[in-house]
N, C-alpha and C positions, 0 to 999 in steps of 0.2 A: 651724632644725631641721625645720620642716614641709616646707621645700623638699627637704631631704636625704631625709626619709622618703618623699615622693612620688617622688623620683628613684630611690631604691633599689627601691621597689615597681614602678616602671615597668621598671627593668632586670631585676628578678626575674621579672616577668610577661611580659616581652618574648619569651624563648624559648618559653614555653608558648603564648603567643598565636600566635607564628609557626608552631609545630608544629600547633596547632589549625586555623589558617588553611590550612596546607598539606594537612592531612587532609580538610578540607571541600572544598578545591579538587579533591583526588584523587577524592572521592566524586562530585562533580558531573561530573568527567571520565568516570568509569566509567558513571554513569547516562546520560550523553549518548551513549555508545557501546554501550548495551545491545542495540540492534538489530543484525541481521546485514546487511552491505552488499549481499550477493547473495541474491536470493530467487526461485528457480524454482518453478513450480507447475503442476498439472494441473487443468483445469476440466471439470466435468460439469454439464449443466443442460438447460433447456428454453427455446426461443425461441418467442415468439408474435407474429405480425404482425397477425393479426386473430382474431376469435372462432373461426374454423374452421381456420386455418392455424397449425400448430405443428410444431416439429421438435426433435430431440435435438441438443444442442450439445456438442461435445467440443473442448477446446483446450489449448494450452500457453501459459504466461505466464512472463515474467521481469521482475523489477524490480531496479534498482540504486538502493539507498538512498544519497542524497547526504549526508544527515544524519538526525537523529532524526525530523524532520518531513516531509522532502520526498524524493521518488523519481521516477524516470523508467523506463519499461519498454517491453516489446514484447508484443503479443498476436497469436496466430494461432489462429483458432477456426473449425471447420467445423460447419455446421448441416445436417442431413439429415432426411428424412421428407417431410412435406408441403412443406417448404421445402428448398432445396438451394443453399447459397452459403457462401463463405468470408468471414471478417472479419479484416482486418489493421489493427491500431491501435497508437498510441504513447501510452500513458497517462501523464499528469502527475499524480502522487499527492501528497496531503497526509495525514499520519498524525497522529492525536491519540488517545493511549492505544491501545486495541484497535481503534478505528475508522480506516478508510481511505476517503477520498473522492477521486474522480479525474474528470478530463475527458480524453477520448482521441480526437483526430482520427485518421481512417483511411479505409479503403475497404471496400466490400462488393463482392465479386466473385462473380458467378453467371451463369446462363444469359442474363440480361438485360444482361450486360456489367458494367463496373466503375462504381460510383457513390461519391461522397463520403459519408462517414459521420462522425457525431459521437456518441461514446458518453459518457454521463454516468452515474456509478454510485457505489456504496458497498458496503462489506463490513465485517463484524465478525469479529475473529480469536479463535478458541479454541485454546489450547495443549494438545496431547495429547502428552506426552513431548517429544521433539525436533521433532515435527511441528506444523503449524498448519492448522486446518480453519476455513475462512472462508465462511459463507453470503454470497452476493453478489447484488445486484439492479442491473441495468443498464437504461438507457433509451437506445435507439439512434434517432437521427434520420437518415433516409436519403432524400434527394430528395423531401422533403415528406411522407414516410411515417414511421410510428413502429413500433418493435419493442421488446418487453420481453423481457429475458433474466433468468432466475432460476436459480441453481445454487450449486455449492459448489466452492471451490478447496482442493486438498490440496497443501501446500507445505512446504518445509524450507529454512531459511536457512543460509548458510555464509559 
């Protein structure tokens, strides 16, 4: 009798468990795809190579999100003022919540020629309607010298 009761309970609970499991799987699926796979943005900031040399930095960015945590992108940024050069880089990004951390090999191209660059940075995303506003801090290593870049990215995913 106990075996029949357990068997009937298992058969009765089976569809409910299957439905509940399917719903949980669907929720996880949607949560994993909450991000937009394409994310273009515009950057406005300040670059500082030393205490006296600073420049306004303007750029465009694009990131292709491979999944919820990882993305790869392109950066083209021009700094002008006391400094005058272009930065072209390919960031490899890691996302955790609203935080984004990245490492980006690239080049710095200016009057002195082209030099290898390694950009290490991070940003924090604030959502404003359909837009994302992200304060960003970068540390550029170029031919034994350092530059710090601070600014804001305005972007919108699709």
